[in-house]
Every structure is written in structure tokens, then in C-alpha cells.
N, C-alpha and C positions, 0 to 999 in steps of 0.2 A: 453343515454337515450337521443335521438336528440330533440332539442328545436324546434318547427317549428314557424317561425317569419313572419308576415305580414309587411310589411312598409307601411307609410301613411305620405308624403309631397309633397308640390305642385310643389316642385322644380326638375325636373327631373335631372338636375346633382345631387342634394341631393339623391335622390334614387337608380342611378345607383353607388355611391361612398360607399353609407351604403351597398348595396348587396353586391358589390367587396369585402368590407372589412370584413363584416359578413360572406362572403363563405369562407373567408380564416380561418375562428374559428373552431377551433372541436367539433361536436356535436351542429350545428347550421345551419339551414335549411331555408332559404328564400323562402317562397312559395306564393310570390306574393307583388306586390305592387299598393298604391293606391295615386291619385294625391289630393283626399281632403276627407273629413270626410265622407261624405255620400257615396263615393266608396269604403272608407274603413269598414264602417259599411256590403255592400253589398259583398264586399269579405268576409269579416270575417263570415258571415250568412254561404256562401259556401265552402269556406275552411277549418275552425273551425281551425284555428293555435292556438298555446299554448298562443302566445304573438302578442300583436299588438304594433310597436314601433311608437309612434304619435308625429306628429308635432302638434303646436297649429294654428296659423294663416295659416286655408286654405281657399279656395271660398267654397262655397256653405253650407258646413257645417263645424264649426271648431272642430278643437282636443276636446276643452272641450264637445260641444255637443257629439261630436259621441264616447266620453267615457262615457259619461252618457247612452246615448242608449245601448253601448254593456255593462254596466254594471246592465242595466235593462234586456236587451232580451237575450245577451250570458255572465250571469256571469262566467262563466269556462273559459273563454278568456281573459285573464289577460290583462292591458294597462299599458306601460312605457310610460312616454314621452322624446321624445327627439328634445328639440328646441333653440332657441334663448334667449329666454324669461326666466327672472329669479326673476322676480318682485312679490313682495306680490301676487297682484289679479292673476297673473297667476297660481304661485304655489299652491295657496288656492284652487282656482277654478277647478285645474285638479285634487285636492287631493279630492274634496268635491264632484267631479263627479264619483269618483272611480276608478282615475288611482293607481295604488300599486309602482310605482317608478316614479323618476323625474330626468332626466339628464339633463345636456347643451350640446352643441354639439362641447364644447370643449373636453370632454370627447373621451376618446382612445378606440379603440379594447376592450383589455384585461377590461376595465372598464364597458362596455356595457356588455360586456360576463358575468361577476360576477353579474351585476344588472338584466341579464334577468335571472341567475340559482337562484339566491336569493328570485326573485317572483316566477319563478315557481315551488318553495320549500314553499310558502305560506308566505315569508317575505316579508320586503318592501326594496327599493331602493332609497335613496335621495341623490343625488350630494352633497358633502361639502357646495359646493357655493351657495345652497338653503336650507340649516338646519334652519339658523337663522329665515327666514322667518316662518316658523312652529313654533318655539321657541315664535316669536314676536307675533301672532296669538294666541298663548296658554297663555300668560300673559297679554291679551288683556282680557276686561269684555265681556261677552257675550251681543250680543246687540240683543234687544227685538224687532222684527219687528210686524206691525200688521196683522191679518189674514193670519198667515202663508206665508208671502213673505219673499223669499230668499233674502240675500244682493244685489247680481245680478241683481234679477226683482226691487227691490227697486232703485239701482241705473240708470236701465231703465227707470222706471217710473220716475225719477227725471227728466231725460232728455227728455222724454216726455211732461213732464212739461216744461219745458223751451224753447219748441218749437221747438226740433230739430225733422228732418223725420227720417223716418230707415236709411234709406242711411246714416245718418250723426252721428246717433246712433253708426250702425254699424262702420264708421271709427275713431270716440271719444274711442269706447272700443275695437278696433281691432280685431273685432266677424265679423262672415259673415252679410249678411241682413237677411238669411235665421234665424240663430241663433235669432236675434232682434226680428223678426216677431213670433216665437216658446216662447221666454220670454213676451212678450207683451201679448198673446193670454193665456200663464198662467198666471199672473199677473191678469189679464182682468176678468178671471173666479174665481180668489180667491176674490178679489173685489166686484165682483158684478157689473164692469160697462160695457156697452154698446158699450161706445165710448169714443174717446179719451177727450172730453171733459169733461165726468162723469169721468174720469181717475184722470184729471189735477184738478177737484174740491177734489177728494179723496186724492192727493199727498198734496194740502194746507191744507187739514183739518188734516192732520197727521202729518204734518212737514216734508214732504219726498219730497217736492218742489225745494229743494236748494240742493240736492246729487248728484252736479257733479265731 
């Protein structure tokens, strides 16, 4: 069975290199390439690949938000992250968004092929370099946040309370400004805040103002 793969990476040289490597693998067909998360979602909707090989740090819509949208709207399309980032936050955010695999860009063609096959068979694929992040997260007590806020939303709220603009928050968290706006819209709805002043007051009331 041929695995139909869509590439998503904001660097053209990376997209072309991946397409070349994957094109040499048996039973793998690259059906398209996207330069950001928004384009990845649009192409996945049209092309219906089996797997999206997704970078994380991209303009307009980052890989985590794109993964979340695909998991919600196209659950049959699996996402495997392929990125240079292997920190706790990146790994856990991607997996919580719905990614079925997480590889670093040090992975070779054989490793990528094995991961694609494993995910297509309803398994999961984690680069050994990031597995300890998942174990560390499981070992930590679950944090209870008010009003159904996610850890990322609470983090964004803390930065809003610290006086950072959307652009500054995006730069601090290595996400797109559009993703910041999406998080703010969601958390405003959850905490019933009409503006940033009310959100800041809420953050201080609930001890979330220092989450930087």
C-alpha cells in the first residue's frame, strides 16, 4: 500500500529535500507541500493524504494549531511532527493537539519511513530523543486550572497579564501571532472576559499572572 504524504515546512530547501528523500522510499508518494500550517490544512482538505509530515514553527498558523484543526476536522488524516525542537513544551503541545508521531530532523529516511508505516497502522512513533519528555510529563501531578483553561491558554493569559502584546507573546512562545489570537479568543470565552483588562484581573485573582 502506498502512503500518501503531505509535507508542511516553511523552509523551501527543507521541503524540497524531504520530497527528494521520501521520493526514494518504496511505497511513499509525496502528494503536496505546504509553506505554513494554514496551507497544510487547506491542502489536506483538498488532497486527503494519509499523513501530514508537519513542522512546528511556521508563520500564519503554526504546526500545533494546524494539527489541532486536522484532528478536529479531518481525523482520518494522521499527523507526524518533524521538527528541530525537542523541548518538553513542543513535544507535549503537539501530542495533545493530536499528533500521532514526533520526530526530530536528525531522523534518516529509514526512520521516517518506519514512523509513517507505524502511524498508518494506528500506532504511534516517538523519536527516542523525545520519549523522556513524555515520561517526565506522566510523572508530574496533573495541574488543575480554572474554567477549563488548557496549560497553553493559562500561559498566554499570564503573558497578557505581564503586559505583552500578541506579537511579543508569539515571539516568546515561538508560535504565530494568529495562533496567539486564537488562544486569546478561546480563553476569553472560557473566563467570560470582554477585554484584556478583565482578563488581567482574572489572571491575578486566580494566581495565573506570573506564568511566564
